[in-house]
Wavefront OBJ file of the C-alpha trace (Angstrom):
o trace
v 188.856 19.672 33.839
v 185.223 18.609 34.565
v 183.801 18.860 38.060
v 182.550 15.756 39.820
v 178.958 16.917 39.329
v 179.574 17.267 35.587
v 180.989 13.743 35.431
v 178.042 12.420 37.432
v 175.612 14.041 34.971
v 177.120 11.903 32.186
v 176.460 8.649 34.056
v 172.977 7.324 33.335
v 171.002 6.624 36.491
v 173.791 7.883 38.758
v 172.846 7.401 42.425
v 175.626 7.881 45.017
v 173.602 5.921 47.582
v 173.298 2.779 45.449
v 175.961 2.918 42.763
v 176.618 -0.244 40.689
v 180.264 -1.271 40.375
v 180.310 -0.689 36.606
v 179.034 2.883 37.013
v 181.618 3.616 39.692
v 184.365 2.306 37.393
v 183.053 4.450 34.527
v 182.967 7.538 36.748
v 186.552 7.007 37.935
v 187.806 6.446 34.386
v 186.317 9.840 33.421
v 187.823 11.516 36.500
v 191.462 10.522 36.609
v 194.150 12.305 34.540
v 197.337 10.759 33.172
v 200.844 11.923 33.972
v 202.371 13.645 30.944
v 206.043 13.888 31.936
v 208.290 11.740 29.740
v 211.782 10.595 30.650
v 214.363 8.463 28.904
v 215.746 5.498 30.854
v 218.345 2.816 30.057
v 216.825 -0.332 28.610
v 217.664 -2.327 31.764
v 215.622 0.147 33.833
v 212.541 0.047 31.597
v 210.940 -3.195 32.841
v 207.481 -2.472 34.233
v 207.492 1.139 33.057
v 204.825 2.639 30.784
v 206.025 3.305 27.248
v 205.518 6.979 26.366
v 205.838 6.808 22.563
v 205.483 4.233 19.819
v 208.726 2.413 19.065
v 209.155 2.145 15.279
v 211.690 -0.300 13.920
v 214.447 1.288 11.875
v 215.672 -2.103 10.645
v 214.375 -5.435 9.445
v 214.426 -8.125 12.140
v 215.937 -10.432 11.090
v 218.042 -8.401 8.674
v 218.398 -11.276 6.172
v 216.722 -14.519 5.251
v 218.345 -17.089 7.556
v 218.176 -20.697 8.591
v 215.800 -21.722 11.370
v 217.861 -24.809 12.247
v 221.034 -26.777 11.613
v 220.842 -28.693 8.353
v 221.280 -28.208 4.618
v 220.083 -25.199 2.605
v 218.832 -25.932 -0.888
v 216.520 -24.836 -3.692
v 212.994 -26.064 -3.105
v 212.614 -26.633 -6.820
v 215.313 -29.351 -6.661
v 213.246 -31.590 -4.391
v 211.845 -34.703 -6.076
v 208.278 -35.593 -5.165
v 208.357 -39.391 -5.406
v 212.055 -40.296 -5.114
v 215.069 -39.431 -2.945
v 216.863 -36.194 -3.858
v 220.682 -36.294 -4.081
v 222.573 -32.969 -3.872
v 226.255 -31.999 -3.833
v 227.448 -30.240 -0.642
v 229.531 -27.227 -1.720
v 230.342 -25.465 1.542
v 229.240 -24.458 5.028
v 227.396 -21.361 6.260
v 227.866 -20.172 9.867
v 225.808 -17.713 11.896
v 227.380 -14.280 12.078
v 229.138 -14.481 8.739
v 228.373 -13.151 5.281
v 226.371 -15.251 2.846
v 228.322 -17.902 0.988
v 228.919 -17.663 -2.771
v 226.657 -18.952 -5.484
v 225.018 -22.309 -4.908
v 223.787 -23.765 -8.152
v 220.934 -26.082 -9.008
v 221.702 -29.615 -7.823
v 223.868 -28.271 -4.979
v 223.284 -27.504 -1.302
v 225.055 -25.831 1.604
v 225.723 -27.186 5.067
v 224.154 -24.453 7.224
v 223.869 -23.563 10.917
v 220.934 -21.975 12.756
v 220.881 -18.221 12.156
v 223.244 -18.306 9.166
v 222.339 -16.112 6.176
v 220.650 -17.975 3.331
v 222.585 -17.548 0.064
v 220.746 -16.093 -2.939
v 218.492 -18.629 -4.622
v 218.208 -20.979 -1.639
v 214.814 -21.065 0.057
v 214.563 -24.321 2.018
v 216.431 -26.029 4.867
v 216.250 -29.747 5.556
v 217.168 -30.696 9.173
v 220.425 -32.579 9.416
v 218.853 -35.582 11.175
v 216.659 -36.333 8.128
v 219.418 -36.786 5.549
v 222.227 -39.186 4.750
v 225.613 -37.718 3.790
v 227.932 -39.802 1.662
v 231.173 -38.622 -0.011
v 230.197 -34.959 -0.390
v 226.593 -35.637 -1.252
v 223.364 -35.670 0.795
v 220.356 -37.827 0.100
v 216.962 -36.458 1.159
v 214.001 -38.858 1.399
v 210.846 -37.730 -0.430
v 208.213 -35.799 1.539
v 210.533 -34.796 4.407
v 210.351 -31.063 3.652
v 208.415 -28.745 1.390
v 209.825 -25.749 -0.487
v 210.228 -22.824 1.915
v 210.412 -24.913 5.102
v 212.717 -23.918 7.988
v 213.686 -20.531 6.563
v 213.196 -17.251 8.452
v 212.425 -14.342 6.129
v 214.040 -10.918 6.403
v 211.673 -8.660 8.401
v 209.580 -11.647 9.486
v 209.700 -10.546 13.124
v 209.643 -6.810 12.400
v 209.835 -4.896 9.149
v 211.609 -1.550 8.917
v 209.055 1.224 9.529
v 206.695 -1.048 11.479
v 205.593 -0.150 15.022
v 207.253 -2.636 17.338
v 205.571 -1.460 20.560
v 202.741 0.992 21.102
v 202.633 3.854 23.607
v 200.821 2.945 26.803
v 202.264 -0.542 27.015
v 203.564 -1.703 30.388
v 206.907 -3.140 29.344
v 207.384 -6.867 29.957
v 210.503 -9.057 29.686
v 209.770 -9.986 26.040
v 209.378 -6.270 25.222
v 212.808 -5.545 26.684
v 214.253 -8.256 24.454
v 212.473 -6.789 21.423
v 213.871 -3.328 22.194
v 217.330 -4.843 22.421
v 216.834 -6.554 19.042
v 216.298 -3.076 17.584
v 219.455 -1.706 19.193
v 217.388 0.578 21.459
v 219.646 1.569 24.371
v 217.324 4.235 25.828
v 213.537 3.947 26.208
v 211.009 6.844 26.446
v 208.684 6.164 29.401
v 206.176 8.074 31.518
v 207.494 9.151 34.876
v 206.385 6.930 37.704
v 203.078 7.740 39.327
v 203.416 9.030 42.897
v 201.023 7.533 45.437
v 200.713 8.484 49.119
v 198.610 6.505 51.580
v 197.730 6.382 55.255
v 195.281 4.788 57.670
v 192.937 6.660 59.988
v 191.705 5.615 63.408
v 192.605 6.136 67.057
v 192.544 2.382 67.664
v 195.275 1.566 65.121
v 198.868 0.784 66.011
v 201.765 0.192 63.623
v 203.794 -2.998 63.706
v 206.406 -2.654 66.441
v 204.288 -0.449 68.711
v 202.720 -1.545 71.971
v 199.224 -2.891 71.492
v 197.116 -1.115 74.123
v 193.768 -2.425 75.305
v 191.088 -1.914 72.663
v 193.672 -1.350 69.918
v 194.584 -3.427 66.850
v 197.571 -3.578 64.561
v 197.104 -1.707 61.287
v 197.272 -4.327 58.529
v 195.821 -2.116 55.788
v 198.937 -0.015 55.188
v 201.058 -3.105 54.748
v 198.512 -4.665 52.405
v 198.241 -1.454 50.369
v 202.022 -1.107 50.247
v 202.292 -4.657 48.885
v 199.619 -4.139 46.217
v 201.193 -0.837 45.151
v 204.627 -2.443 44.822
v 203.236 -4.632 42.035
v 202.232 -1.545 40.036
v 205.742 -0.040 39.859
v 204.712 3.311 41.351
v 206.575 5.574 43.773
v 205.046 5.044 47.208
v 204.929 7.273 50.283
v 203.663 5.612 53.477
v 202.395 8.345 55.805
v 201.589 5.999 58.677
v 198.586 6.050 60.960
v 196.776 9.388 61.390
v 194.687 10.009 64.490
v 191.032 10.867 64.016
v 191.576 14.540 64.824
v 190.822 17.399 62.408
v 194.224 19.083 62.667
v 196.171 15.843 62.219
v 193.967 14.757 59.325
v 194.205 18.100 57.552
v 197.995 18.100 57.850
v 198.153 14.555 56.471
v 195.870 15.307 53.520
v 197.722 18.511 52.676
v 201.102 16.816 52.859
v 199.892 13.912 50.724
v 198.402 16.197 48.053
v 201.648 18.157 47.808
v 203.832 15.100 47.193
v 201.598 12.693 45.263
v 199.372 12.300 42.228
v 197.010 9.986 44.101
v 196.146 9.667 47.781
v 194.678 6.480 49.270
v 193.195 6.310 52.745
v 191.629 3.442 54.657
v 188.970 4.024 57.290
v 186.756 6.956 58.176
v 184.276 6.757 55.289
v 181.631 4.394 56.701
v 178.294 5.481 58.077
v 178.528 5.711 61.865
v 182.266 6.368 61.966
v 183.607 9.635 63.375
v 182.973 12.365 60.805
v 186.358 14.117 61.005
v 187.864 12.283 58.030
v 184.930 12.974 55.726
v 184.712 16.608 56.848
v 188.386 17.248 56.179
v 188.177 15.519 52.779
v 185.259 17.753 51.817
v 186.989 20.917 53.048
v 190.129 20.306 50.976
v 188.547 19.597 47.612
v 185.751 18.249 45.477
v 184.845 14.903 47.038
v 181.896 12.532 46.723
v 180.878 9.858 49.213
v 179.432 6.728 47.690
v 177.531 3.683 48.844
v 178.427 1.149 46.173
v 176.232 -1.864 45.435
v 178.937 -4.373 46.266
v 180.040 -6.752 48.972
v 182.446 -6.325 50.654
v 183.471 -2.671 50.374
v 180.271 -0.655 50.203
v 181.469 2.798 51.421
v 183.975 4.767 49.358
v 185.046 8.370 48.822
v 186.331 9.663 45.486
v 187.412 13.072 44.300
v 190.184 15.652 44.145
v 191.950 17.357 47.035
v 194.173 20.415 46.724
v 197.056 21.899 48.683
v 199.765 24.397 47.826
v 198.577 24.740 44.241
v 198.737 20.977 43.632
v 195.832 18.621 43.072
v 195.668 14.894 43.803
v 193.046 12.239 43.147
v 191.614 10.871 46.395
v 190.511 7.285 46.985
v 188.929 6.923 50.417
v 188.569 3.201 51.089
v 186.705 1.429 53.903
v 188.581 0.262 56.966
v 187.870 -3.470 56.995
v 190.943 -5.360 55.703
v 189.204 -7.469 53.049
v 187.106 -4.515 51.896
v 190.303 -2.512 51.378
v 191.724 -5.183 49.090
v 188.509 -5.736 47.146
v 187.884 -2.018 46.529
v 191.517 -1.581 45.523
v 191.236 -4.358 42.939
v 187.767 -3.267 41.775
v 188.495 0.466 41.398
v 191.894 1.771 42.422
v 194.251 -0.521 40.535
v 192.889 0.269 37.077
v 192.612 3.966 37.931
v 196.271 4.118 38.960
v 197.316 2.309 35.789
v 195.306 4.841 33.747
v 196.942 7.705 35.658
v 200.351 6.176 34.923
v 199.527 6.342 31.199
v 198.977 2.637 30.642
v 196.541 1.503 27.961
v 193.398 0.001 29.476
v 193.414 -3.784 29.454
v 190.699 -5.919 31.052
v 192.018 -8.127 33.812
v 192.045 -11.800 32.818
v 189.209 -13.927 34.215
v 188.880 -17.682 34.485
v 185.605 -19.549 34.125
v 185.479 -22.173 36.863
v 182.794 -24.504 38.186
v 181.707 -23.723 41.737
v 182.229 -26.741 43.996
v 179.314 -25.756 46.247
v 176.168 -23.619 45.892
v 176.682 -19.875 46.471
v 173.942 -17.638 47.819
v 173.640 -14.263 46.100
v 170.977 -11.565 45.691
v 170.698 -9.721 42.368
v 171.330 -5.988 42.586
v 174.909 -5.928 43.845
v 178.322 -7.288 42.875
v 179.888 -9.749 45.292
v 183.536 -10.701 45.543
v 184.062 -13.997 47.340
v 187.479 -15.360 48.157
v 188.160 -18.593 46.319
v 190.690 -21.359 45.804
v 190.985 -22.395 42.158
v 192.272 -25.803 41.140
v 192.027 -28.421 38.409
v 189.413 -31.151 38.158
v 190.365 -34.651 37.020
v 189.326 -33.776 33.452
v 191.521 -30.660 33.441
v 188.710 -28.118 33.841
v 188.816 -25.390 36.495
v 187.088 -25.742 39.861
v 186.683 -23.105 42.573
v 185.741 -23.404 46.230
v 185.166 -20.632 48.773
v 187.608 -20.045 51.642
v 185.218 -20.398 54.561
v 183.803 -17.333 56.296
v 183.532 -14.340 53.942
v 183.381 -11.564 56.547
v 184.958 -8.285 55.405
v 187.247 -8.205 58.439
v 188.649 -11.728 58.009
v 191.968 -11.146 56.267
v 192.821 -14.831 56.539
v 190.155 -15.521 53.905
v 192.224 -13.468 51.423
v 195.515 -15.015 52.474
v 194.203 -18.532 51.849
v 192.646 -17.622 48.481
v 194.315 -17.512 45.079
v 191.541 -15.552 43.402
v 188.284 -13.644 43.743
v 184.988 -15.175 42.630
v 183.145 -12.293 40.931
v 179.365 -12.593 41.143
v 178.045 -9.832 38.931
v 175.383 -7.195 39.624
v 172.383 -8.932 38.044
v 173.527 -12.449 38.904
v 171.587 -14.539 41.442
v 172.492 -17.604 43.469
v 174.842 -20.151 41.932
v 174.210 -23.893 41.867
v 176.961 -26.433 42.486
v 178.744 -27.097 39.210
v 177.672 -23.789 37.653
v 180.401 -21.730 35.987
v 181.460 -18.454 37.619
v 184.032 -15.762 36.829
v 187.231 -15.849 38.863
v 189.843 -13.102 38.993
v 193.193 -14.849 39.662
v 195.454 -12.936 42.025
v 198.447 -13.682 39.771
v 196.662 -11.712 37.032
v 196.808 -8.614 39.229
v 200.598 -8.241 39.026
l 1 2 3 4 5 6 7 8 9 10 11 12 13 14 15 16 17 18 19 20 21 22 23 24 25 26 27 28 29 30 31 32 33 34 35 36 37 38 39 40 41 42 43 44 45 46 47 48 49 50 51 52 53 54 55 56 57 58 59 60 61 62 63 64 65 66 67 68 69 70 71 72 73 74 75 76 77 78 79 80 81 82 83 84 85 86 87 88 89 90 91 92 93 94 95 96 97 98 99 100 101 102 103 104 105 106 107 108 109 110 111 112 113 114 115 116 117 118 119 120 121 122 123 124 125 126 127 128 129 130 131 132 133 134 135 136 137 138 139 140 141 142 143 144 145 146 147 148 149 150 151 152 153 154 155 156 157 158 159 160 161 162 163 164 165 166 167 168 169 170 171 172 173 174 175 176 177 178 179 180 181 182 183 184 185 186 187 188 189 190 191 192 193 194 195 196 197 198 199 200 201 202 203 204 205 206 207 208 209 210 211 212 213 214 215 216 217 218 219 220 221 222 223 224 225 226 227 228 229 230 231 232 233 234 235 236 237 238 239 240 241 242 243 244 245 246 247 248 249 250 251 252 253 254 255 256 257 258 259 260 261 262 263 264 265 266 267 268 269 270 271 272 273 274 275 276 277 278 279 280 281 282 283 284 285 286 287 288 289 290 291 292 293 294 295 296 297 298 299 300 301 302 303 304 305 306 307 308 309 310 311 312 313 314 315 316 317 318 319 320 321 322 323 324 325 326 327 328 329 330 331 332 333 334 335 336 337 338 339 340 341 342 343 344 345 346 347 348 349 350 351 352 353 354 355 356 357 358 359 360 361 362 363 364 365 366 367 368 369 370 371 372 373 374 375 376 377 378 379 380 381 382 383 384 385 386 387 388 389 390 391 392 393 394 395 396 397 398 399 400 401 402 403 404 405 406 407 408 409 410 411 412 413 414 415 416 417 418 419 420 421 422 423 424 425
């Protein structure tokens, strides 16, 4: 396992006092391990879990050529090009039954969606396109082509083909696919364990008396909500006073029960040094000043207790900065730790309604409201004041406008990248 200094030596131009967002993301990706414990869960419990092994289909799906709709199955070679085609109806095929007997040239079969196609038949004409008269059907020319409306055996999945790859976060369609293969149990990585707490003598939890000079701790509730979307096991350790003994006990307890520990507060320049001192005493920890706004200060590293090691993410204390740094760094790191394959978060390109001021040399995340223009294109406007302590600006937004490191000011109507909050689920 490389030390933090060894990882830093692999990052070109690494400077902990002015670290670009992309370099910080690269560093974290090199740092974090993945859980390796695999467990088997019932298919109904697998939604949102990380697949531990490739799922290879043991069967063809569908198992047989079958009809894609209700209509009449026939031989494509019987269709006339420039005149109506008349065929004798010799039976009916239903879904769930065995294939009907031989259907000869000049004949067809009334067939239902999903029914097995008899040997020799390769085309289905929808029932609404034909006329049936006294045991015959008449098909107008040009309605169908040979091979239309037939599903081929193995068209969805062929026997021996990988249906789902390891590292996939299982979605509803994946659960349906597993069911189509008869897969009752699913091999998944165990859930990642994440502990978190806030630091600061001024913080009070919801339900406590708000003394003079104190504020309610919103960060733990925000972090809890963001973690719930990642399907991890969460331990909320509350508010920890800015005292060395209390902080050490909290860090040790968190490291013993979790794979990752997230804190908010105590990492900014000018704050009481107890949090940073305790972090450094318990492990290998770096303190960064990241070239971003909001969310400049951050701590990253490993802490140890009782023979266990946990990855530490020390986030700033301002509410918006907590959310932005979580989305910029922590979310992807936790997904990597959980064993999920890396997937870039989806971005929209939207036209900025108003000019945006921006200096090159840092990444800025501005809270935005995305909507549709009259022509159907995307528009984005900023949610008022962008101060890092104004949580309302995040609550009103439905996405983050990402102004990249080298990017300068944006003119009205210019396209910008937007990270939709719904893409963060």
